[in-house]
C-alpha positions in Angstrom: 25.9 42.2 14.6 27.7 38.6 14.9 25.3 37.5 17.6 22.3 38.8 15.3 23.6 36.9 12.2 24.1 33.9 14.5 20.6 34.0 15.8 19.2 34.4 12.3 20.8 31.3 11.0 19.6 29.2 14.2 16.0 30.5 13.4 16.5 29.7 9.6 17.8 26.1 10.6 14.9 25.6 13.0 12.3 26.9 10.4 13.8 24.2 7.6 13.6 21.5 10.1 10.0 22.1 10.9 8.8 22.1 7.3 10.5 18.9 6.4 8.5 15.9 6.3 10.0 12.8 7.8 9.0 9.2 6.9 9.6 6.6 9.6 10.1 2.8 9.5 10.7 0.3 6.7 9.9 1.2 3.3 6.3 0.0 3.1 3.6 1.3 0.5 0.0 2.1 0.8 -2.3 2.4 -2.3 -6.1 3.2 -2.5 -8.3 2.3 -5.4 -12.0 3.2 -5.4 -14.2 0.4 -6.3 -18.1 -0.2 -6.6 -19.1 3.3 -6.9 -20.1 4.6 -10.3 -20.3 8.4 -10.5 -24.0 8.4 -10.6 -23.9 7.6 -6.9 -22.4 11.3 -6.5 -25.3 13.1 -8.2 -27.2 13.7 -5.1 -26.0 15.6 -2.2 -25.7 13.6 1.1 -24.2 10.8 2.9 -22.7 7.9 0.8 -20.6 4.8 1.5 -17.3 4.6 -0.3 -15.4 1.4 -0.8 -11.7 1.2 -1.5 -9.3 -1.5 -2.2 -6.4 -0.8 0.0 -3.0 -2.4 -1.4 0.1 -2.8 1.2 3.4 -3.6 0.0 5.8 -5.0 2.7 9.2 -5.4 1.4 10.9 -6.5 4.9 11.4 -9.8 6.2 9.0 -9.5 9.0 5.1 -9.7 9.0 3.5 -6.1 9.9 -0.1 -5.2 11.1 -1.9 -2.2 10.0 -3.5 -1.0 13.2 -5.2 2.3 12.0 -5.9 4.1 8.6 -6.8 7.7 8.7 -8.2 9.2 5.4 -9.2 12.6 4.8 -10.1 14.6 1.4 -7.7 17.6 0.5 -9.7 20.4 -1.4 -12.8 19.8 -3.4 -13.9 16.8 -5.1 -17.0 14.8 -5.9 -17.2 13.9 -2.2 -15.5 14.6 0.7 -14.5 12.2 3.9 -14.4 12.8 7.5 -11.1 12.7 9.1 -11.9 10.0 11.8 -9.4 7.3 12.2 -10.5 3.8 11.5 -9.1 1.0 13.9 -7.9 -2.0 12.2 -6.0 -5.3 12.6 -4.9 -6.2 9.1 -1.8 -8.5 8.7 0.7 -8.0 5.9 2.9 -10.9 5.4 6.8 -10.4 4.9 8.0 -9.7 1.6 4.6 -9.6 0.0 1.5 -7.5 -0.9 -1.8 -7.7 1.1 -5.0 -6.2 -0.5 -8.0 -5.6 1.7 -11.3 -4.1 1.0 -12.6 -1.0 3.4 -15.8 1.0 3.2 -16.0 4.6 4.7 -18.5 7.3 5.1 -18.2 10.4 3.0 -20.6 13.1 1.9 -21.3 13.9 -1.7 -21.3 17.6 -2.8 -24.1 16.6 -5.2 -24.7 17.8 -8.8 -23.9 16.5 -12.3 -20.7 18.3 -12.9 -19.4 17.7 -9.4 -20.2 14.0 -9.5 -17.1 13.4 -11.7 -14.5 15.7 -10.1 -11.4 14.0 -8.9 -10.9 13.4 -5.2 -7.5 13.8 -3.8 -7.1 11.9 -0.3 -4.5 12.1 2.3 -3.8 9.0 4.3 -2.0 8.1 7.3 -1.2 4.6 8.0 -0.1 3.3 11.5 1.8 -0.1 11.4 3.2 -2.3 13.9 6.2 -4.9 13.6 7.8 -7.4 15.9 11.2 -5.8 15.5 10.7 -2.6 13.6 8.1 -1.6 16.2 5.4 1.2 15.7 5.9 3.4 12.7 3.5 5.7 10.4 3.4 5.9 6.6 1.8 8.9 5.0 0.6 8.9 1.4 -1.7 11.0 -0.9 -3.7 9.2 -3.5 -6.0 10.9 -6.5 -9.1 9.2 -7.0 -11.3 9.5 -10.4 -15.0 8.7 -9.3 -15.5 7.9 -13.0 -12.9 5.1 -13.5 -13.0 4.1 -9.8 -9.1 4.6 -9.4 
């Protein structure tokens, strides 16, 4: 009986560890804001180009490089994005915020009502630092197509 309780305890511990999200690296933040896309663009079903302003806050004393950014939509919304990674080489100076504009291809659901539905994005940013090494930051962003952010 004691071995069953012990085995069950180990399994519960492993399950708890597997479901925990771990953040790596320094406390860098990434934020997205949709720009230049009024909701009328999403009225018609089909491929669309979506532009974002990417803001990266680097509170560390070393310059970092954003090497890749993966964006993916979660659930329904005015549009969806492919889960393809975008290679980059964007420098983020030490103790500052860098802002860049990116453009990605998505797919609009179409329809007047769907064109204003909020879009939830999951992002994975891959960074490289001279002393911190390679690390990943994951984030979620809720985008409202009617206001652009």
